[in-house]
C-alpha positions in Angstrom: -3.1 -1.0 7.7 -0.1 -0.5 5.3 1.6 -3.4 3.4 4.8 -2.7 5.4 2.9 -3.1 8.7 1.3 -6.4 7.5 4.7 -7.7 6.5 6.4 -6.7 9.7 3.8 -8.6 11.8 3.9 -11.9 9.9 6.5 -14.5 10.8 5.5 -17.3 8.4 5.3 -16.4 4.7 5.8 -19.9 3.5 2.4 -19.8 1.7 4.0 -17.2 -0.6 6.9 -19.5 -1.6 5.2 -20.8 -4.7 5.0 -17.2 -6.0 8.7 -16.7 -5.9 9.4 -18.0 -9.4 6.7 -15.6 -10.7 8.4 -12.5 -9.3 10.2 -11.7 -12.6 6.8 -11.6 -14.4 5.4 -8.8 -12.2 7.2 -6.0 -14.1 6.1 -7.5 -17.4 2.5 -7.6 -16.3 2.6 -4.0 -15.1 3.9 -2.9 -18.5 1.2 -4.8 -20.4 -1.5 -3.2 -18.2 -0.1 0.3 -18.8 0.2 -0.3 -22.5 -3.3 -1.7 -23.0 -5.9 0.9 -21.8 -8.7 -1.6 -22.4 -7.3 -3.9 -19.8 -7.4 -1.5 -16.9 -10.3 -3.2 -15.2 -10.5 -3.6 -11.4 -10.0 -7.4 -11.7 -6.7 -6.9 -13.7 -5.4 -4.3 -11.3 -6.2 -6.5 -8.3 -4.4 -9.5 -10.0 -1.4 -7.3 -10.6 -1.4 -5.9 -7.1 -1.8 -9.4 -5.6 1.1 -10.7 -7.8 3.3 -7.8 -6.7 2.5 -8.4 -3.0 3.1 -12.1 -3.4 6.5 -11.5 -5.1 7.6 -9.0 -2.4 6.5 -11.4 0.3 8.2 -14.3 -1.3 11.4 -12.3 -1.7 11.3 -11.3 1.9 10.7 -14.9 2.9 13.7 -16.0 0.9 15.9 -13.3 2.4 14.7 -14.2 6.0 15.3 -17.9 5.3 18.9 -17.2 4.0 19.6 -15.0 7.0 18.4 -17.7 9.4 20.4 -20.4 7.7 23.6 -18.2 7.8 23.1 -17.5 11.5 22.5 -21.2 12.2 25.7 -22.1 10.3 27.7 -19.5 12.2 26.3 -20.8 15.5 27.1 -24.4 14.5 30.7 -23.5 13.8 31.0 -21.7 17.2 29.5 -24.7 19.0 31.8 -27.1 17.3 34.9 -25.0 18.3 33.6 -24.9 21.9 33.1 -28.7 21.9 36.7 -29.2 20.7 38.0 -26.9 23.4 36.0 -28.8 26.0 37.4 -32.0 24.7 40.9 -30.7 25.0 40.4 -29.6 28.6 38.9 -33.0 29.5 41.8 -34.8 27.9 44.4 -32.6 29.6 42.6 -33.2 32.9 42.7 -37.0 32.4 46.5 -37.0 31.9 47.2 -34.3 34.6 48.5 -36.8 37.1 51.0 -38.3 34.6 52.1 -34.8 33.6 52.7 -33.8 37.2 54.8 -36.9 37.7 56.7 -36.2 34.5 57.6 -32.7 35.7 58.1 -33.6 39.3 60.9 -36.1 38.6 63.2 -33.7 36.7 62.5 -30.9 39.2 63.4 -33.1 42.1 66.7 -34.0 40.3 67.4 -30.3 39.7 66.9 -29.5 43.3 69.1 -32.3 44.5 71.9 -31.3 42.1 71.6 -27.6 43.0 71.8 -28.5 46.7 75.0 -30.5 45.9 76.5 -27.5 44.1 75.6 -25.3 47.0 77.4 -27.6 49.4 80.5 -27.5 47.3 80.6 -23.7 47.2 79.4 -23.3 50.8 82.8 -22.6 52.5 83.7 -19.9 49.9 87.0 -21.6 49.1 88.1 -22.4 45.6 86.9 -25.9 44.9 89.3 -28.7 44.3 89.6 -30.3 40.9 87.4 -33.2 42.0 84.8 -30.9 43.4 84.8 -28.8 40.2 84.2 -31.9 38.1 81.3 -32.8 40.4 79.9 -29.3 40.1 80.1 -29.4 36.3 78.3 -32.7 36.3 75.6 -31.3 38.6 75.1 -28.2 36.4 74.9 -30.5 33.3 72.1 -32.5 35.0 70.3 -29.3 35.9 70.5 -28.2 32.2 69.3 -31.7 31.0 66.4 -31.9 33.4 65.4 -28.3 32.7 65.3 -29.1 29.0 63.1 -32.1 29.8 60.6 -29.9 31.6 60.6 -27.4 28.7 59.9 -30.2 26.3 56.9 -31.5 28.4 55.4 -28.0 28.8 56.0 -27.3 25.0 54.0 -30.5 24.1 51.1 -29.5 26.4 51.0 -26.0 25.2 51.1 -27.1 21.5 48.2 -29.5 22.3 46.2 -26.9 24.1 46.7 -24.2 21.4 43.7 -23.5 19.2 44.4 -24.8 15.7 44.6 -22.1 13.0 43.1 -24.3 10.3 46.2 -24.5 8.2 47.3 -27.9 6.9 50.7 -29.0 7.9 52.8 -31.8 6.7 52.7 -34.0 9.8 54.8 -37.1 10.5 52.1 -39.3 12.0 54.5 -41.9 13.4 56.6 -39.3 15.1 53.6 -37.6 16.5 52.2 -41.0 17.7 55.6 -41.6 19.5 55.3 -38.2 21.1 51.8 -38.8 22.4 52.8 -42.3 23.7 55.5 -40.7 25.7 53.1 -38.1 27.0 50.7 -40.7 28.3 53.2 -43.3 29.5 52.9 -42.3 33.1 49.1 -42.6 33.1 49.4 -46.0 31.5 51.8 -47.0 34.3 49.2 -45.9 36.9 46.5 -47.9 35.1 48.7 -51.0 35.1 48.7 -50.9 31.3 51.6 -52.0 29.1 51.9 -49.4 26.2 53.6 -50.8 23.1 54.1 -49.1 19.7 54.7 -50.5 16.2 55.2 -47.4 14.1 56.1 -47.6 10.5 59.2 -45.6 9.5 59.4 -43.3 6.5 55.6 -42.8 6.2 54.6 -40.0 3.8 53.3 -37.0 5.8 49.6 -36.3 6.3 48.3 -32.9 5.4 46.4 -31.9 8.5 46.5 -29.8 11.7 49.1 -31.3 14.1 47.1 -30.0 17.0 43.9 -31.8 15.8 45.9 -35.0 15.2 47.3 -34.8 18.8 43.8 -34.4 20.2 42.6 -37.4 18.1 45.4 -39.6 19.4 45.1 -38.5 23.0 41.4 -39.1 23.1 41.8 -42.6 21.6 44.6 -43.4 24.1 42.7 -42.1 27.1 39.6 -44.0 26.0 41.6 -47.2 25.8 43.2 -46.6 29.2 39.8 -45.9 30.8 38.5 -49.2 29.3 41.2 -51.2 31.0 41.0 -49.7 34.5 41.3 -51.0 37.1 42.5 -54.4 36.0 45.2 -53.2 33.5 46.1 -54.8 30.2 47.9 -53.9 27.0 47.5 -50.9 24.7 49.0 -51.1 21.2 49.6 -48.1 19.0 50.4 -48.8 15.3 50.8 -46.9 12.1 51.0 -48.2 8.5 50.6 -47.2 4.9 47.8 -48.9 3.0 46.6 -47.9 -0.5 47.9 -44.3 -0.3 46.3 -43.8 3.1 48.0 -43.5 6.5 46.4 -46.0 8.9 46.6 -45.4 12.6 45.2 -48.1 15.0 44.7 -48.0 18.8 44.0 -51.4 20.3 43.3 -52.4 23.9 42.6 -55.6 25.8 39.7 -54.2 27.8 36.2 -55.6 28.1 35.3 -54.6 24.6 32.2 -52.9 23.3 28.8 -54.7 23.2 27.7 -55.2 19.6 24.3 -53.6 20.4 26.0 -50.2 21.1 29.0 -50.4 18.8 27.3 -48.2 16.2 26.6 -45.5 18.7 30.1 -44.9 20.2 30.7 -41.9 18.0 27.5 -40.1 19.0 27.9 -37.0 21.2 27.4 -37.7 25.0 27.0 -41.4 24.5 29.2 -43.4 26.9 29.5 -46.9 28.3 31.5 -45.6 31.2 30.2 -45.5 34.8 28.1 -42.5 35.8 30.2 -39.4 36.5 33.2 -40.7 34.6 34.0 -39.1 31.3 32.1 -36.5 29.2 30.8 -38.7 26.5 32.5 -36.4 24.0 35.9 -38.0 23.4 35.0 -40.4 20.6 32.5 -38.0 19.0 35.3 -35.3 18.9 37.5 -38.0 17.3 34.9 -38.6 14.6 34.5 -34.9 13.9 38.3 -34.4 13.6 38.7 -37.3 11.2 35.9 -36.0 9.0 37.5 -32.5 8.9 40.8 -34.2 7.8 39.0 -36.1 5.0 39.5 -39.5 6.6 37.6 -42.4 8.1 37.3 -43.9 11.6 35.9 -47.2 12.5 35.8 -49.5 15.6 35.9 -53.3 15.8 35.4 -55.2 19.0 34.9 -58.6 20.5 33.3 -58.5 23.9 35.8 -59.7 26.5 38.7 -59.3 24.2 39.1 -55.6 23.7 38.5 -53.0 21.0 40.4 -51.6 18.1 39.9 -48.1 16.7 41.2 -47.7 13.1 41.8 -44.2 11.6 42.6 -43.8 7.9 43.9 -40.5 6.7 44.9 -39.4 3.1 48.6 -39.2 2.7 50.0 -35.9 1.3 50.7 -36.1 -2.4 54.3 -36.8 -3.4 56.3 -33.7 -4.5 
């Protein structure tokens, strides 16, 4: 059987790994053998051949190992992206009722105002001055409510968009205010009072706005879930501490038992009832914060709620 056939049938060449550092010596050994005719004994030739085979095998082993590591790294990146997309879909699903209500209200107003305008123009006569004023007001309302619908859908599309990996200068307080507005209806349904204390004039954070949106939405949804069905208070705060932008999301829910507090960021770990939640929300938050070069931590007193604290590096001053 040829050496090529032997190599192709072997999966584990780890026993040859110690020979890898000796690979550069094989050409030197061959040269010495060829130059010294007295050394051309069978034992020397066997040693040289074995050394060459070991070097070839060790090289193949190293290449196979590198290829497997590269493939595993590519697969890990793909899986991480899929988990992020799954987390976004889950988060959008959780706030779907609130979004439907947010869009339904302005649509209802537009339909009412359009009906009023139709009544004014129904008889085909030139409207009186008073009717014209009412028609202008109705058209203005339609424009205003249409802009509101556009704003809502723009926020949802921006959130659902796959991040391109570029770092943007993000106003964390403004983005937090935006996400608070986006989840306000769900908070109302959960009987939760949502309050904000957002520091003005914060330096921007260099990060993906889409990722920061997902981070905030996951933390807010997690807090709302914790307070259902009894309700409570959710506080969203931003501040600047030692060159870092600090974002905190606090709730007055049942809190997190100390025994499991260290596990809340593990994938698929959840304290929610069976069938509720994916167990990915907080692990996705932890992954996003790591990508942004920040830290995330949780503190909780059972029976008195929980606080999630995110620290992100502020963009350097220009």
